[in-house]
Each structure stands twice: as C-alpha cells, then as structure tokens.
PDB file of the backbone (N, CA, C, O) and the ligand in Angstrom, with CONECT records:
HET     ZN  A 101       1
ATOM      1  N   MET A   1     -18.655 -17.336  32.461  1.00  0.00           N
ATOM      2  CA  MET A   1     -19.754 -18.110  33.033  1.00  0.00           C
ATOM      3  C   MET A   1     -20.070 -17.576  34.429  1.00  0.00           C
ATOM      4  O   MET A   1     -19.170 -17.201  35.179  1.00  0.00           O
ATOM      5  N   THR A   2     -21.325 -17.548  34.758  1.00  0.00           N
ATOM      6  CA  THR A   2     -21.781 -17.140  36.077  1.00  0.00           C
ATOM      7  C   THR A   2     -21.983 -18.383  36.933  1.00  0.00           C
ATOM      8  O   THR A   2     -22.515 -19.390  36.467  1.00  0.00           O
ATOM      9  N   CYS A   3     -21.554 -18.303  38.187  1.00  0.00           N
ATOM     10  CA  CYS A   3     -21.700 -19.435  39.104  1.00  0.00           C
ATOM     11  C   CYS A   3     -23.188 -19.715  39.357  1.00  0.00           C
ATOM     12  O   CYS A   3     -23.931 -18.801  39.716  1.00  0.00           O
ATOM     13  N   PRO A   4     -23.629 -20.964  39.173  1.00  0.00           N
ATOM     14  CA  PRO A   4     -25.043 -21.271  39.395  1.00  0.00           C
ATOM     15  C   PRO A   4     -25.434 -21.284  40.868  1.00  0.00           C
ATOM     16  O   PRO A   4     -26.619 -21.204  41.191  1.00  0.00           O
ATOM     17  N   ARG A   5     -24.440 -21.385  41.780  1.00  0.00           N
ATOM     18  CA  ARG A   5     -24.738 -21.443  43.214  1.00  0.00           C
ATOM     19  C   ARG A   5     -24.830 -20.050  43.823  1.00  0.00           C
ATOM     20  O   ARG A   5     -25.805 -19.732  44.503  1.00  0.00           O
ATOM     21  N   CYS A   6     -23.796 -19.200  43.575  1.00  0.00           N
ATOM     22  CA  CYS A   6     -23.771 -17.882  44.232  1.00  0.00           C
ATOM     23  C   CYS A   6     -23.902 -16.710  43.248  1.00  0.00           C
ATOM     24  O   CYS A   6     -23.899 -15.553  43.666  1.00  0.00           O
ATOM     25  N   ALA A   7     -24.015 -17.000  41.955  1.00  0.00           N
ATOM     26  CA  ALA A   7     -24.225 -15.995  40.907  1.00  0.00           C
ATOM     27  C   ALA A   7     -23.054 -15.042  40.722  1.00  0.00           C
ATOM     28  O   ALA A   7     -23.219 -13.979  40.125  1.00  0.00           O
ATOM     29  N   THR A   8     -21.870 -15.400  41.221  1.00  0.00           N
ATOM     30  CA  THR A   8     -20.690 -14.578  41.010  1.00  0.00           C
ATOM     31  C   THR A   8     -20.189 -14.761  39.573  1.00  0.00           C
ATOM     32  O   THR A   8     -20.207 -15.866  39.031  1.00  0.00           O
ATOM     33  N   ALA A   9     -19.747 -13.667  38.976  1.00  0.00           N
ATOM     34  CA  ALA A   9     -19.261 -13.744  37.600  1.00  0.00           C
ATOM     35  C   ALA A   9     -17.767 -14.047  37.530  1.00  0.00           C
ATOM     36  O   ALA A   9     -17.240 -14.295  36.445  1.00  0.00           O
ATOM     37  N   THR A  10     -17.076 -14.030  38.676  1.00  0.00           N
ATOM     38  CA  THR A  10     -15.638 -14.307  38.675  1.00  0.00           C
ATOM     39  C   THR A  10     -15.407 -15.810  38.755  1.00  0.00           C
ATOM     40  O   THR A  10     -15.244 -16.373  39.838  1.00  0.00           O
ATOM     41  N   THR A  11     -15.396 -16.438  37.602  1.00  0.00           N
ATOM     42  CA  THR A  11     -15.133 -17.873  37.509  1.00  0.00           C
ATOM     43  C   THR A  11     -13.984 -18.084  36.541  1.00  0.00           C
ATOM     44  O   THR A  11     -13.690 -17.236  35.699  1.00  0.00           O
ATOM     45  N   ARG A  12     -13.342 -19.235  36.680  1.00  0.00           N
ATOM     46  CA  ARG A  12     -12.266 -19.557  35.731  1.00  0.00           C
ATOM     47  C   ARG A  12     -12.507 -20.949  35.172  1.00  0.00           C
ATOM     48  O   ARG A  12     -13.089 -21.815  35.825  1.00  0.00           O
ATOM     49  N   GLU A  13     -12.036 -21.139  33.932  1.00  0.00           N
ATOM     50  CA  GLU A  13     -12.215 -22.434  33.289  1.00  0.00           C
ATOM     51  C   GLU A  13     -11.132 -23.384  33.774  1.00  0.00           C
ATOM     52  O   GLU A  13      -9.956 -23.019  33.809  1.00  0.00           O
ATOM     53  N   VAL A  14     -11.516 -24.591  34.145  1.00  0.00           N
ATOM     54  CA  VAL A  14     -10.586 -25.628  34.574  1.00  0.00           C
ATOM     55  C   VAL A  14     -10.103 -26.346  33.315  1.00  0.00           C
ATOM     56  O   VAL A  14     -10.819 -26.411  32.316  1.00  0.00           O
ATOM     57  N   THR A  15      -8.894 -26.879  33.370  1.00  0.00           N
ATOM     58  CA  THR A  15      -8.318 -27.480  32.158  1.00  0.00           C
ATOM     59  C   THR A  15      -8.999 -28.780  31.742  1.00  0.00           C
ATOM     60  O   THR A  15      -8.961 -29.140  30.565  1.00  0.00           O
ATOM     61  N   LYS A  16      -9.622 -29.492  32.684  1.00  0.00           N
ATOM     62  CA  LYS A  16     -10.285 -30.750  32.318  1.00  0.00           C
ATOM     63  C   LYS A  16     -11.711 -30.485  31.832  1.00  0.00           C
ATOM     64  O   LYS A  16     -12.256 -29.394  32.003  1.00  0.00           O
ATOM     65  N   THR A  17     -12.300 -31.523  31.217  1.00  0.00           N
ATOM     66  CA  THR A  17     -13.678 -31.439  30.741  1.00  0.00           C
ATOM     67  C   THR A  17     -14.476 -32.608  31.310  1.00  0.00           C
ATOM     68  O   THR A  17     -13.913 -33.525  31.908  1.00  0.00           O
ATOM     69  N   THR A  18     -15.791 -32.567  31.118  1.00  0.00           N
ATOM     70  CA  THR A  18     -16.626 -33.684  31.551  1.00  0.00           C
ATOM     71  C   THR A  18     -16.405 -34.861  30.614  1.00  0.00           C
ATOM     72  O   THR A  18     -15.720 -34.729  29.600  1.00  0.00           O
ATOM     73  N   GLN A  19     -16.985 -36.018  30.951  1.00  0.00           N
ATOM     74  CA  GLN A  19     -16.859 -37.201  30.092  1.00  0.00           C
ATOM     75  C   GLN A  19     -17.411 -36.957  28.696  1.00  0.00           C
ATOM     76  O   GLN A  19     -16.926 -37.542  27.728  1.00  0.00           O
ATOM     77  N   LEU A  20     -18.420 -36.098  28.583  1.00  0.00           N
ATOM     78  CA  LEU A  20     -19.009 -35.797  27.288  1.00  0.00           C
ATOM     79  C   LEU A  20     -18.301 -34.652  26.580  1.00  0.00           C
ATOM     80  O   LEU A  20     -18.663 -34.292  25.460  1.00  0.00           O
ATOM     81  N   GLY A  21     -17.283 -34.073  27.235  1.00  0.00           N
ATOM     82  CA  GLY A  21     -16.501 -33.013  26.593  1.00  0.00           C
ATOM     83  C   GLY A  21     -16.945 -31.599  26.899  1.00  0.00           C
ATOM     84  O   GLY A  21     -16.490 -30.655  26.253  1.00  0.00           O
ATOM     85  N   TYR A  22     -17.826 -31.434  27.872  1.00  0.00           N
ATOM     86  CA  TYR A  22     -18.267 -30.087  28.228  1.00  0.00           C
ATOM     87  C   TYR A  22     -17.240 -29.418  29.139  1.00  0.00           C
ATOM     88  O   TYR A  22     -16.642 -30.059  30.004  1.00  0.00           O
ATOM     89  N   ARG A  23     -17.048 -28.109  28.924  1.00  0.00           N
ATOM     90  CA  ARG A  23     -16.069 -27.361  29.710  1.00  0.00           C
ATOM     91  C   ARG A  23     -16.494 -27.252  31.172  1.00  0.00           C
ATOM     92  O   ARG A  23     -17.681 -27.132  31.476  1.00  0.00           O
ATOM     93  N   ILE A  24     -15.495 -27.296  32.090  1.00  0.00           N
ATOM     94  CA  ILE A  24     -15.757 -27.207  33.525  1.00  0.00           C
ATOM     95  C   ILE A  24     -15.203 -25.878  34.029  1.00  0.00           C
ATOM     96  O   ILE A  24     -14.121 -25.454  33.622  1.00  0.00           O
ATOM     97  N   PHE A  25     -15.944 -25.231  34.910  1.00  0.00           N
ATOM     98  CA  PHE A  25     -15.555 -23.946  35.487  1.00  0.00           C
ATOM     99  C   PHE A  25     -15.513 -24.066  36.998  1.00  0.00           C
ATOM    100  O   PHE A  25     -16.174 -24.920  37.589  1.00  0.00           O
ATOM    101  N   GLN A  26     -14.706 -23.175  37.630  1.00  0.00           N
ATOM    102  CA  GLN A  26     -14.661 -23.116  39.085  1.00  0.00           C
ATOM    103  C   GLN A  26     -14.937 -21.687  39.526  1.00  0.00           C
ATOM    104  O   GLN A  26     -14.397 -20.735  38.962  1.00  0.00           O
ATOM    105  N   CYS A  27     -15.788 -21.547  40.544  1.00  0.00           N
ATOM    106  CA  CYS A  27     -16.146 -20.235  41.079  1.00  0.00           C
ATOM    107  C   CYS A  27     -15.047 -19.747  42.018  1.00  0.00           C
ATOM    108  O   CYS A  27     -14.543 -20.516  42.837  1.00  0.00           O
ATOM    109  N   ALA A  28     -14.675 -18.484  41.904  1.00  0.00           N
ATOM    110  CA  ALA A  28     -13.643 -17.916  42.766  1.00  0.00           C
ATOM    111  C   ALA A  28     -14.186 -17.644  44.168  1.00  0.00           C
ATOM    112  O   ALA A  28     -13.416 -17.642  45.128  1.00  0.00           O
ATOM    113  N   ALA A  29     -15.466 -17.419  44.306  1.00  0.00           N
ATOM    114  CA  ALA A  29     -16.047 -17.069  45.600  1.00  0.00           C
ATOM    115  C   ALA A  29     -16.366 -18.299  46.445  1.00  0.00           C
ATOM    116  O   ALA A  29     -15.925 -18.387  47.591  1.00  0.00           O
ATOM    117  N   CYS A  30     -17.122 -19.244  45.902  1.00  0.00           N
ATOM    118  CA  CYS A  30     -17.557 -20.393  46.704  1.00  0.00           C
ATOM    119  C   CYS A  30     -16.800 -21.679  46.362  1.00  0.00           C
ATOM    120  O   CYS A  30     -17.049 -22.717  46.975  1.00  0.00           O
ATOM    121  N   GLN A  31     -15.894 -21.627  45.409  1.00  0.00           N
ATOM    122  CA  GLN A  31     -15.031 -22.752  45.021  1.00  0.00           C
ATOM    123  C   GLN A  31     -15.783 -23.928  44.412  1.00  0.00           C
ATOM    124  O   GLN A  31     -15.188 -24.989  44.222  1.00  0.00           O
ATOM    125  N   CYS A  32     -17.056 -23.785  44.103  1.00  0.00           N
ATOM    126  CA  CYS A  32     -17.778 -24.913  43.510  1.00  0.00           C
ATOM    127  C   CYS A  32     -17.405 -25.048  42.039  1.00  0.00           C
ATOM    128  O   CYS A  32     -17.041 -24.074  41.380  1.00  0.00           O
ATOM    129  N   GLN A  33     -17.504 -26.273  41.542  1.00  0.00           N
ATOM    130  CA  GLN A  33     -17.247 -26.517  40.127  1.00  0.00           C
ATOM    131  C   GLN A  33     -18.561 -26.809  39.430  1.00  0.00           C
ATOM    132  O   GLN A  33     -19.459 -27.435  39.993  1.00  0.00           O
ATOM    133  N   PHE A  34     -18.655 -26.352  38.216  1.00  0.00           N
ATOM    134  CA  PHE A  34     -19.860 -26.596  37.420  1.00  0.00           C
ATOM    135  C   PHE A  34     -19.447 -26.651  35.962  1.00  0.00           C
ATOM    136  O   PHE A  34     -18.345 -26.238  35.599  1.00  0.00           O
ATOM    137  N   ASN A  35     -20.352 -27.171  35.121  1.00  0.00           N
ATOM    138  CA  ASN A  35     -20.019 -27.252  33.695  1.00  0.00           C
ATOM    139  C   ASN A  35     -21.029 -26.465  32.871  1.00  0.00           C
ATOM    140  O   ASN A  35     -21.945 -25.841  33.407  1.00  0.00           O
ATOM    141  N   GLU A  36     -20.841 -26.510  31.560  1.00  0.00           N
ATOM    142  CA  GLU A  36     -21.689 -25.717  30.672  1.00  0.00           C
ATOM    143  C   GLU A  36     -23.156 -26.087  30.755  1.00  0.00           C
ATOM    144  O   GLU A  36     -24.020 -25.251  30.490  1.00  0.00           O
ATOM    145  N   ARG A  37     -23.455 -27.338  31.122  1.00  0.00           N
ATOM    146  CA  ARG A  37     -24.848 -27.778  31.168  1.00  0.00           C
ATOM    147  C   ARG A  37     -25.475 -27.652  32.548  1.00  0.00           C
ATOM    148  O   ARG A  37     -26.675 -27.890  32.690  1.00  0.00           O
ATOM    149  N   THR A  38     -24.710 -27.288  33.564  1.00  0.00           N
ATOM    150  CA  THR A  38     -25.258 -27.151  34.914  1.00  0.00           C
ATOM    151  C   THR A  38     -26.413 -26.150  34.906  1.00  0.00           C
ATOM    152  O   THR A  38     -26.301 -25.052  34.359  1.00  0.00           O
ATOM    153  N   GLY A  39     -27.516 -26.551  35.521  1.00  0.00           N
ATOM    154  CA  GLY A  39     -28.680 -25.666  35.605  1.00  0.00           C
ATOM    155  C   GLY A  39     -29.605 -25.770  34.408  1.00  0.00           C
ATOM    156  O   GLY A  39     -30.627 -25.086  34.363  1.00  0.00           O
ATOM    157  N   THR A  40     -29.274 -26.609  33.437  1.00  0.00           N
ATOM    158  CA  THR A  40     -30.152 -26.792  32.287  1.00  0.00           C
ATOM    159  C   THR A  40     -30.877 -28.125  32.434  1.00  0.00           C
ATOM    160  O   THR A  40     -30.450 -28.972  33.217  1.00  0.00           O
ATOM    161  N   PRO A  41     -31.950 -28.321  31.707  1.00  0.00           N
ATOM    162  CA  PRO A  41     -32.648 -29.619  31.773  1.00  0.00           C
ATOM    163  C   PRO A  41     -31.803 -30.775  31.243  1.00  0.00           C
ATOM    164  O   PRO A  41     -32.139 -31.935  31.481  1.00  0.00           O
ATOM    165  N   PHE A  42     -30.719 -30.486  30.535  1.00  0.00           N
ATOM    166  CA  PHE A  42     -29.894 -31.525  29.928  1.00  0.00           C
ATOM    167  C   PHE A  42     -28.742 -31.967  30.827  1.00  0.00           C
ATOM    168  O   PHE A  42     -27.964 -32.833  30.429  1.00  0.00           O
ATOM    169  N   ASN A  43     -28.610 -31.409  32.007  1.00  0.00           N
ATOM    170  CA  ASN A  43     -27.423 -31.633  32.840  1.00  0.00           C
ATOM    171  C   ASN A  43     -27.178 -33.084  33.196  1.00  0.00           C
ATOM    172  O   ASN A  43     -26.029 -33.525  33.198  1.00  0.00           O
ATOM    173  N   HIS A  44     -28.203 -33.826  33.490  1.00  0.00           N
ATOM    174  CA  HIS A  44     -27.998 -35.198  33.962  1.00  0.00           C
ATOM    175  C   HIS A  44     -28.236 -36.255  32.884  1.00  0.00           C
ATOM    176  O   HIS A  44     -28.329 -37.446  33.182  1.00  0.00           O
ATOM    177  N   LEU A  45     -28.334 -35.812  31.635  1.00  0.00           N
ATOM    178  CA  LEU A  45     -28.500 -36.779  30.545  1.00  0.00           C
ATOM    179  C   LEU A  45     -27.163 -37.413  30.220  1.00  0.00           C
ATOM    180  O   LEU A  45     -26.119 -36.772  30.347  1.00  0.00           O
ATOM    181  N   GLU A  46     -27.190 -38.678  29.799  1.00  0.00           N
ATOM    182  CA  GLU A  46     -25.941 -39.382  29.509  1.00  0.00           C
ATOM    183  C   GLU A  46     -25.471 -39.188  28.074  1.00  0.00           C
ATOM    184  O   GLU A  46     -24.437 -39.729  27.684  1.00  0.00           O
ATOM    185  N   PHE A  47     -26.234 -38.408  27.269  1.00  0.00           N
ATOM    186  CA  PHE A  47     -25.857 -38.160  25.888  1.00  0.00           C
ATOM    187  C   PHE A  47     -25.647 -36.664  25.676  1.00  0.00           C
ATOM    188  O   PHE A  47     -26.213 -35.852  26.408  1.00  0.00           O
ATOM    189  N   PRO A  48     -24.838 -36.287  24.681  1.00  0.00           N
ATOM    190  CA  PRO A  48     -24.617 -34.865  24.400  1.00  0.00           C
ATOM    191  C   PRO A  48     -25.925 -34.159  24.017  1.00  0.00           C
ATOM    192  O   PRO A  48     -26.828 -34.771  23.447  1.00  0.00           O
ATOM    193  N   THR A  49     -26.007 -32.893  24.332  1.00  0.00           N
ATOM    194  CA  THR A  49     -27.227 -32.124  24.099  1.00  0.00           C
ATOM    195  C   THR A  49     -27.629 -32.134  22.631  1.00  0.00           C
ATOM    196  O   THR A  49     -28.812 -32.275  22.322  1.00  0.00           O
ATOM    197  N   ASP A  50     -26.669 -31.988  21.718  1.00  0.00           N
ATOM    198  CA  ASP A  50     -27.023 -31.946  20.300  1.00  0.00           C
ATOM    199  C   ASP A  50     -27.609 -33.270  19.814  1.00  0.00           C
ATOM    200  O   ASP A  50     -28.473 -33.280  18.937  1.00  0.00           O
ATOM    201  N   ILE A  51     -27.147 -34.381  20.375  1.00  0.00           N
ATOM    202  CA  ILE A  51     -27.687 -35.685  19.999  1.00  0.00           C
ATOM    203  C   ILE A  51     -29.124 -35.828  20.501  1.00  0.00           C
ATOM    204  O   ILE A  51     -29.991 -36.319  19.778  1.00  0.00           O
ATOM    205  N   VAL A  52     -29.370 -35.402  21.729  1.00  0.00           N
ATOM    206  CA  VAL A  52     -30.721 -35.485  22.299  1.00  0.00           C
ATOM    207  C   VAL A  52     -31.696 -34.646  21.469  1.00  0.00           C
ATOM    208  O   VAL A  52     -32.801 -35.092  21.160  1.00  0.00           O
ATOM    209  N   LEU A  53     -31.278 -33.432  21.112  1.00  0.00           N
ATOM    210  CA  LEU A  53     -32.158 -32.568  20.330  1.00  0.00           C
ATOM    211  C   LEU A  53     -32.393 -33.126  18.928  1.00  0.00           C
ATOM    212  O   LEU A  53     -33.489 -32.987  18.383  1.00  0.00           O
ATOM    213  N   LEU A  54     -31.381 -33.752  18.342  1.00  0.00           N
ATOM    214  CA  LEU A  54     -31.522 -34.354  17.022  1.00  0.00           C
ATOM    215  C   LEU A  54     -32.487 -35.535  17.053  1.00  0.00           C
ATOM    216  O   LEU A  54     -33.292 -35.698  16.136  1.00  0.00           O
ATOM    217  N   VAL A  55     -32.416 -36.355  18.091  1.00  0.00           N
ATOM    218  CA  VAL A  55     -33.342 -37.485  18.234  1.00  0.00           C
ATOM    219  C   VAL A  55     -34.776 -36.976  18.348  1.00  0.00           C
ATOM    220  O   VAL A  55     -35.679 -37.501  17.697  1.00  0.00           O
ATOM    221  N   VAL A  56     -34.982 -35.955  19.176  1.00  0.00           N
ATOM    222  CA  VAL A  56     -36.333 -35.408  19.353  1.00  0.00           C
ATOM    223  C   VAL A  56     -36.837 -34.799  18.048  1.00  0.00           C
ATOM    224  O   VAL A  56     -37.991 -34.998  17.668  1.00  0.00           O
ATOM    225  N   LEU A  57     -35.965 -34.053  17.361  1.00  0.00           N
ATOM    226  CA  LEU A  57     -36.357 -33.431  16.088  1.00  0.00           C
ATOM    227  C   LEU A  57     -36.732 -34.485  15.057  1.00  0.00           C
ATOM    228  O   LEU A  57     -37.785 -34.383  14.427  1.00  0.00           O
ATOM    229  N   TRP A  58     -35.893 -35.489  14.878  1.00  0.00           N
ATOM    230  CA  TRP A  58     -36.171 -36.520  13.869  1.00  0.00           C
ATOM    231  C   TRP A  58     -37.382 -37.351  14.255  1.00  0.00           C
ATOM    232  O   TRP A  58     -38.127 -37.788  13.378  1.00  0.00           O
ATOM    233  N   ARG A  59     -37.597 -37.578  15.533  1.00  0.00           N
ATOM    234  CA  ARG A  59     -38.767 -38.336  16.002  1.00  0.00           C
ATOM    235  C   ARG A  59     -40.051 -37.584  15.664  1.00  0.00           C
ATOM    236  O   ARG A  59     -41.027 -38.182  15.210  1.00  0.00           O
ATOM    237  N   LEU A  60     -40.046 -36.263  15.889  1.00  0.00           N
ATOM    238  CA  LEU A  60     -41.252 -35.464  15.659  1.00  0.00           C
ATOM    239  C   LEU A  60     -41.426 -35.102  14.185  1.00  0.00           C
ATOM    240  O   LEU A  60     -42.529 -35.207  13.649  1.00  0.00           O
ATOM    241  N   ARG A  61     -40.355 -34.680  13.534  1.00  0.00           N
ATOM    242  CA  ARG A  61     -40.450 -34.205  12.149  1.00  0.00           C
ATOM    243  C   ARG A  61     -40.661 -35.343  11.158  1.00  0.00           C
ATOM    244  O   ARG A  61     -41.508 -35.250  10.271  1.00  0.00           O
ATOM    245  N   TYR A  62     -39.888 -36.420  11.310  1.00  0.00           N
ATOM    246  CA  TYR A  62     -39.951 -37.514  10.340  1.00  0.00           C
ATOM    247  C   TYR A  62     -40.710 -38.724  10.867  1.00  0.00           C
ATOM    248  O   TYR A  62     -40.817 -39.744  10.187  1.00  0.00           O
ATOM    249  N   LYS A  63     -41.237 -38.603  12.087  1.00  0.00           N
ATOM    250  CA  LYS A  63     -42.049 -39.664  12.698  1.00  0.00           C
ATOM    251  C   LYS A  63     -41.352 -41.023  12.675  1.00  0.00           C
ATOM    252  O   LYS A  63     -41.978 -42.049  12.412  1.00  0.00           O
ATOM    253  N   LEU A  64     -40.051 -41.015  12.953  1.00  0.00           N
ATOM    254  CA  LEU A  64     -39.278 -42.259  12.994  1.00  0.00           C
ATOM    255  C   LEU A  64     -39.574 -42.990  14.294  1.00  0.00           C
ATOM    256  O   LEU A  64     -39.826 -42.367  15.325  1.00  0.00           O
ATOM    257  N   SER A  65     -39.543 -44.305  14.235  1.00  0.00           N
ATOM    258  CA  SER A  65     -39.758 -45.085  15.456  1.00  0.00           C
ATOM    259  C   SER A  65     -38.514 -44.996  16.328  1.00  0.00           C
ATOM    260  O   SER A  65     -37.424 -44.684  15.849  1.00  0.00           O
ATOM    261  N   LEU A  66     -38.692 -45.271  17.602  1.00  0.00           N
ATOM    262  CA  LEU A  66     -37.542 -45.240  18.515  1.00  0.00           C
ATOM    263  C   LEU A  66     -36.541 -46.321  18.146  1.00  0.00           C
ATOM    264  O   LEU A  66     -35.337 -46.158  18.346  1.00  0.00           O
ATOM    265  N   ARG A  67     -37.043 -47.431  17.604  1.00  0.00           N
ATOM    266  CA  ARG A  67     -36.158 -48.515  17.168  1.00  0.00           C
ATOM    267  C   ARG A  67     -35.299 -48.052  15.976  1.00  0.00           C
ATOM    268  O   ARG A  67     -34.105 -48.345  15.918  1.00  0.00           O
ATOM    269  N   ASP A  68     -35.925 -47.316  15.012  1.00  0.00           N
ATOM    270  CA  ASP A  68     -35.167 -46.775  13.872  1.00  0.00           C
ATOM    271  C   ASP A  68     -34.115 -45.774  14.353  1.00  0.00           C
ATOM    272  O   ASP A  68     -32.972 -45.802  13.897  1.00  0.00           O
ATOM    273  N   LEU A  69     -34.503 -44.899  15.268  1.00  0.00           N
ATOM    274  CA  LEU A  69     -33.565 -43.894  15.774  1.00  0.00           C
ATOM    275  C   LEU A  69     -32.397 -44.545  16.506  1.00  0.00           C
ATOM    276  O   LEU A  69     -31.248 -44.128  16.361  1.00  0.00           O
ATOM    277  N   ALA A  70     -32.708 -45.575  17.294  1.00  0.00           N
ATOM    278  CA  ALA A  70     -31.635 -46.264  18.012  1.00  0.00           C
ATOM    279  C   ALA A  70     -30.652 -46.891  17.027  1.00  0.00           C
ATOM    280  O   ALA A  70     -29.440 -46.865  17.244  1.00  0.00           O
ATOM    281  N   GLU A  71     -31.187 -47.456  15.940  1.00  0.00           N
ATOM    282  CA  GLU A  71     -30.331 -48.072  14.927  1.00  0.00           C
ATOM    283  C   GLU A  71     -29.495 -47.016  14.199  1.00  0.00           C
ATOM    284  O   GLU A  71     -28.314 -47.238  13.929  1.00  0.00           O
ATOM    285  N   MET A  72     -30.109 -45.859  13.878  1.00  0.00           N
ATOM    286  CA  MET A  72     -29.382 -44.795  13.177  1.00  0.00           C
ATOM    287  C   MET A  72     -28.256 -44.222  14.032  1.00  0.00           C
ATOM    288  O   MET A  72     -27.166 -43.949  13.528  1.00  0.00           O
ATOM    289  N   PHE A  73     -28.519 -44.042  15.322  1.00  0.00           N
ATOM    290  CA  PHE A  73     -27.495 -43.433  16.173  1.00  0.00           C
ATOM    291  C   PHE A  73     -26.450 -44.445  16.620  1.00  0.00           C
ATOM    292  O   PHE A  73     -25.357 -44.067  17.040  1.00  0.00           O
ATOM    293  N   LEU A  74     -26.784 -45.737  16.532  1.00  0.00           N
ATOM    294  CA  LEU A  74     -25.785 -46.751  16.823  1.00  0.00           C
ATOM    295  C   LEU A  74     -24.636 -46.671  15.810  1.00  0.00           C
ATOM    296  O   LEU A  74     -23.478 -46.910  16.152  1.00  0.00           O
ATOM    297  N   GLU A  75     -24.977 -46.330  14.550  1.00  0.00           N
ATOM    298  CA  GLU A  75     -23.951 -46.161  13.528  1.00  0.00           C
ATOM    299  C   GLU A  75     -23.040 -44.978  13.838  1.00  0.00           C
ATOM    300  O   GLU A  75     -21.894 -44.942  13.390  1.00  0.00           O
ATOM    301  N   ARG A  76     -23.543 -44.015  14.601  1.00  0.00           N
ATOM    302  CA  ARG A  76     -22.744 -42.855  15.014  1.00  0.00           C
ATOM    303  C   ARG A  76     -22.000 -43.102  16.329  1.00  0.00           C
ATOM    304  O   ARG A  76     -21.247 -42.246  16.793  1.00  0.00           O
ATOM    305  N   GLY A  77     -22.214 -44.271  16.921  1.00  0.00           N
ATOM    306  CA  GLY A  77     -21.498 -44.603  18.149  1.00  0.00           C
ATOM    307  C   GLY A  77     -22.264 -44.353  19.427  1.00  0.00           C
ATOM    308  O   GLY A  77     -21.695 -44.434  20.515  1.00  0.00           O
ATOM    309  N   PHE A  78     -23.558 -44.046  19.314  1.00  0.00           N
ATOM    310  CA  PHE A  78     -24.366 -43.804  20.502  1.00  0.00           C
ATOM    311  C   PHE A  78     -25.350 -44.943  20.680  1.00  0.00           C
ATOM    312  O   PHE A  78     -26.186 -45.186  19.810  1.00  0.00           O
ATOM    313  N   GLU A  79     -25.258 -45.641  21.798  1.00  0.00           N
ATOM    314  CA  GLU A  79     -26.141 -46.756  22.064  1.00  0.00           C
ATOM    315  C   GLU A  79     -27.361 -46.251  22.831  1.00  0.00           C
ATOM    316  O   GLU A  79     -27.353 -46.193  24.061  1.00  0.00           O
ATOM    317  N   LEU A  80     -28.418 -45.884  22.086  1.00  0.00           N
ATOM    318  CA  LEU A  80     -29.633 -45.345  22.687  1.00  0.00           C
ATOM    319  C   LEU A  80     -30.585 -46.482  23.019  1.00  0.00           C
ATOM    320  O   LEU A  80     -30.651 -47.464  22.280  1.00  0.00           O
ATOM    321  N   PRO A  81     -31.327 -46.368  24.120  1.00  0.00           N
ATOM    322  CA  PRO A  81     -32.358 -47.363  24.386  1.00  0.00           C
ATOM    323  C   PRO A  81     -33.498 -47.152  23.400  1.00  0.00           C
ATOM    324  O   PRO A  81     -33.794 -46.009  23.051  1.00  0.00           O
ATOM    325  N   HIS A  82     -34.153 -48.225  22.935  1.00  0.00           N
ATOM    326  CA  HIS A  82     -35.239 -48.071  21.964  1.00  0.00           C
ATOM    327  C   HIS A  82     -36.596 -48.022  22.622  1.00  0.00           C
ATOM    328  O   HIS A  82     -37.615 -48.153  21.944  1.00  0.00           O
ATOM    329  N   SER A  83     -36.633 -47.838  23.909  1.00  0.00           N
ATOM    330  CA  SER A  83     -37.929 -47.722  24.601  1.00  0.00           C
ATOM    331  C   SER A  83     -38.084 -46.351  25.223  1.00  0.00           C
ATOM    332  O   SER A  83     -39.108 -46.068  25.845  1.00  0.00           O
TER     333      SER A  83
HETATM  334 ZN    ZN A 101     -20.037 -19.565  43.417  1.00  0.00          ZN2+
END
C-alpha cells in the first residue's frame, strides 16, 4: 500500500483492523495510519463497501424501494435507514 499522505511505498500492515474489518497500514516515513478505504469515496461510510454497492445495484437494476432494501439487509444484519 502507498501512503495517502506522503506517497511513500514503504508501509507495513498493522495487526489490528477497522471496525468493519478493513486492514490498517502504517507509513514508515510519516508514521500515519490509514486503511484500505482511505482516499476512496467509501472511507467514511458506516457500512462495508460491498454492501453499499449491492444496495445501489439492486436499487437501480431491480427498482426496489429503499424500504424493501432496508428490510432485505436487516435479515443480513445491517440496519440501513429507509430514507
Ligand atoms: Zn506517509
């Protein structure tokens, strides 16, 4: 992984992960920590990236209501807002 702050390629993986299970890395040069989603549009979302993409896909492809999607993902353990 390349450091998003200083662009150094010398980073190491830290043994812990984020709450959502994403790997955490530490930069050897600037000592900052970042995860796999840092620098992506999904970084500050409270749900895993694959779940967000699945909701968007099913919403657009199958034209499901947000209420239906919230109910479907509740069965998978994700409490999505229906608005
Ligand atoms: Zn760095």
